[in-house]
N, C-alpha and C positions, 0 to 999 in steps of 0.2 A: 279302525277309525274312518269315518266318511271323508272323502276329499272335499276341498273347498267348492269344486264344481257341483258335486253331489248335494252339498248343503244348500247351495244357491238354487239348485233345481227343485229341491224339496220346499224351500221357502216360496218359490214362485208358484208351485202347486197349491200351497196353503193359502196364498193370497189371491189366487185366481178362482174364487168360489162363485163368482157371479152373484145371483140372488140367494144362494144357499147359505145356511148358517154354519154348516159343518161339512168337512170333506166326506163324512159318512153318508150324507144325503146323496141319493143316486142322481147321476147326471142324466141317465136315460129316462125319458118320460113314460108315463103309463104304468109304472111298477107299483105294487102295493108296498106302502111305507108309511109309518106313523107321521101325521101332520100336526103341527102345533095348533091348538084350538083357536078359533075366532068366535067371538060372541056378539049376538045381536043386541044385548043389553045387560045391565047390571044383574038382573035376576038370573039370567042364564049363567053368567060367570060365577055368581054365588053358588048356584046349584052344582056347578062343575067342581068348584073348590071343596065343597062339602062332600061330594061323592069321592073325590080323591082322598080326603081326610079319612073317610070311613074305610076305603080300600087299604089305606096305609095301616090302619089299626088291624084289619083282618090279615094283612101281610105280616105284621108283627106277631100275631097269634100263630101263623103258620111257621114262623121262624123260632117260635117258643121264646119270644122276648118278654113274656109276661112274668111278673113277680107281684102277686097279690094286687094291690091297688096302685102300684107304682107304674109310671110311664105315661107320657103325654105326647100328643101331636097337636100342634096349633097352626091355624092359618088365618091370616088377616082378612076381615070382611072387605070386599072390593068397594063398597059404598061408604062404609063408616070405618076409616082407618084406625080409629081409637078403640075398635072392638075386634075381638078375634074368636073364631070357632075352635072348640076343642072337645076331646072325648070326656064323657062324664066320669066322675069319681066313683070308684068301687064297682065299675062295670068292666068285665073282662074284655080284652081286645077282641075276642071272637064274637062278642055280643053287641059291639058298637054298631049302630045303624044310623041312618039319616034322622030317624024320629027321636033319638035320645041324645043327639049332639047338643051342646050348650054354647051360647054366645055370651062372652064376658067382656068387661071393660078392664082398663089397666089398674083399677083399684080392686079387682077381684070380685066385683059384683056381677052376678048372673042376671042378664037382661032378657034372655030368652032361653027356655028350657026348664025342665022340672028337676033336674039333678043338681047336686052340689058340685063345686069345683075343688080340685085337689089343691090344698094350700101350698105345698112345696112346688107344685107345677106352676101355680099362679105367680109365685114370687119370682121365679126365674124367667118364665116365658113372657109375662107381662113386662118385666123390666127390659128384656131384650127387644121386644116389639116397640116399647115406648122410646127407648134410646136410639133405635135404628129404624126410622120410618120406612126405609127401603127394604127391610127384611119382610118377606111375605109369609114364611112358614118356618117352624122349628120342631125338632123331635128330640125326645129323650126317653130312655128306658133302661132298666137295670138288667142288662144282658150278661150271661155268664162270662163270655170272653172279654167283653168291654170292661166290665167292672173289675175283672181279674187283672187285665193289662193296666188299667188306670191306677192300680195299687203300686205299680212300679214307678210312677211319676216320670215316665220317659215317653218321648214321641215315637211315632211309627217311622221306621226307616224305609228308604226307597229300595226294597229288596226285589221288587218286580213291578210290572206295569200297573197293577191294581193299586199297590201301595203308593206309586208315584202320583196317583191322582190326588193325593193329599200332601204332596211335596210343597213346602212353603205355603200350605193352605190349611194348616191345623196348628193348634197350640195346646200345650200342657198348662193347666191352671191349678195352682196349689191353694189359692185363697179359699178358706172355709172348707177345704178338702175333708170329706168325711162327716162334716157337721151338717145335718139336714137343714136345708134352706127353708125355714118357716117364718123368718122375720124379714121385713121389707128392706132392711139395711144389709142383707146378705147377698152374695152372688155377684158383686160388682166386678170381680175379676173375670167372670164368665161373660158378663155384658161387654166389658172392654175388649175381650179377645175376639168377639164377633164383629168388631169394626173392620177386620181384615182377614177373617178365616171362615171356612165353611164348617169346620168341625173343632170341637173342644174336647180334650181328654181331661176331665175334672178329677184330680187326684183323689183316690179313695172313695170315688163316687161312681163315675161312669161317663158314657159318651153323650154328647149333645151335638146336633147339627142344625144349621140354619141355611136358608136360601133366599136370595134376592130375585130368583127366577120363578119358582113354583113350589107347591107342596110336594109334587112328584119328585122334584130334584132333592129336596131335603130328606124325603123318605128313603130314596135309593141310596144316597151317600151315607145315611145312617146304617143301613144294612151292609153296605160295602165296608164301612169302618169297622164294624164288628167282625166281619170276615178277615180284615187285615190284622186285627188283634189276635184272632185265632191262628192265622198263618204265622205271625211273628213268634208266637209261643211254640208252634211246631218247629220252626227253624231253630229256635234257641234250645229246644230239647234234643236237637240232633248233634251228633259228634262232629259234623262238618261245619266249618266256618263259612257263612254266606259271603258272596261277593256282591256288594251293593252297587247299584247303578251310579254312574258319575252324575254330576249336577246337570250337565248339558242333556244327557239322555233322560233324566228324571223330568226336567222342564219340558222337553219335547213331548214325552208321554202325557204329562199333565195338561199340556195345551190341546192335544188331539184326542185323548180319551178321558180327560178329567174336567171338561168344561161343564158349566151349568146345563147347557143344552144336552150334553151326553148323559147327565144325571137324569134329566127328564126322559130322554129316549130309553135309557136302561129300565125305567120304571114301567114303560108301556106294556111289555110282555108280563110283568108282575101283575099289573092291573088286570089284564085280560084273564090271567090264571085265577086271580082272586074272584073276579066277577063270575066266572064259570063255576067255581067251587062253592060260591055263597049266594044263592038266589034270593036270600032274605035281606041282604045287606042294605038295600035301598028302601026298605019298608019304613 
């Protein structure tokens, strides 16, 4: 156990960040390190969000998160907050590009783009975006580990630092669990859960994540949550009983490696990898 003096020293280091957002940002000047984007105007910010959305779809393809036409990533338009960009229906994650994204309103009407919108995706995503104006982006896909773990109706436990990123920041929702959300009066439990959580484990359905920071953040924590589901299955299949982190340690890790900024930062190497492997994605 850390001493009181050690705890105070750590707290002082955490609070003495100067202009930095995170303790992970280098104090030494001149080093190569990802920088939060700054935009000269709405058009540039819109293009940035759309590029990140496309990269997220390609990342989902790389992680084999595809399941037919299921799965959606959405990001709010920076100029028109009642509209959001999303991937087109029945287009594989690996084929999503800038040219086939669609722009939709909260009623599910496509206002820009040639493709149809996924009905189930519209019902949940539009409801969350409309109910929480501060939510920028949202993700959902039918992943093997995520859908399997969601059948248990249990939360992810703080078994290591990665899982601690979701400590007190995810919820299990049973409402309409397993019943595909195609009617506009469905999914209210998911909507309510996102008032105070970054992730939802929808019972008998799958993982959903949302971010008030960036689409980068929402995408990375979706990937991370699926990994957490996989690891918890591995732990439970072992004959050894895991020793969980105590609440103080879990909160400490959540603060330092589980922030929205860290989600954004984690996504930057993913983005670079996807861009290098997919030269067609911005066509």
